[in-house]
C-alpha positions in Angstrom: 101.8 124.6 121.4 102.3 125.4 117.7 100.5 128.4 116.3 99.1 127.7 112.9 96.4 129.3 110.8 95.1 125.9 109.9 91.7 125.2 111.4 92.2 121.4 111.8 92.0 120.4 115.5 94.8 117.9 115.3 97.2 120.9 115.7 95.8 121.5 119.2 95.9 117.9 120.3 98.9 116.5 122.2 98.1 113.0 121.0 96.9 113.5 117.4 96.0 110.1 115.8 97.6 110.9 112.5 101.2 112.0 111.5 100.2 114.7 109.0 97.4 117.3 109.0 94.9 116.6 106.1 94.5 120.3 105.5 98.0 121.7 105.5 100.4 118.6 105.6 102.3 119.8 108.6 103.4 117.1 111.0 101.0 117.0 114.0 102.4 113.8 115.7 106.0 113.1 114.9 105.9 109.8 117.0 103.9 108.1 114.3 106.1 106.7 111.5 105.6 107.6 107.9 103.6 104.9 106.1 103.7 103.8 102.5 100.3 104.4 100.9 98.5 102.9 97.9 96.5 104.7 95.3 93.4 103.1 96.8 94.0 104.7 100.2 94.7 108.1 98.5 91.5 107.7 96.4 89.5 107.2 99.6 91.2 110.2 101.3 90.3 112.3 98.2 86.7 111.2 98.6 86.8 112.4 102.2 88.1 115.7 100.8 91.5 115.5 102.5 93.9 117.8 100.7 96.9 115.8 102.0 97.4 112.2 103.0 97.5 111.8 106.8 99.9 108.8 106.5 102.6 110.0 104.0 101.9 113.8 103.6 101.5 113.6 99.8 99.3 116.3 98.2 96.1 114.7 97.0 94.0 117.6 95.8 95.5 120.6 94.0 
């Protein structure tokens, strides 16, 4: 188990449904391939207050 100061529960899951953590951008499930995202998907993620994209790991909010 990885020890991380990030409060996101995906770090504690053995089967996280996303590749990257939306709070810190660390990989939480390396078996999921990196996806190419559109600006529309990134805009929706920003509206949900994700700091990083769960698909590609790009920083969305500074």
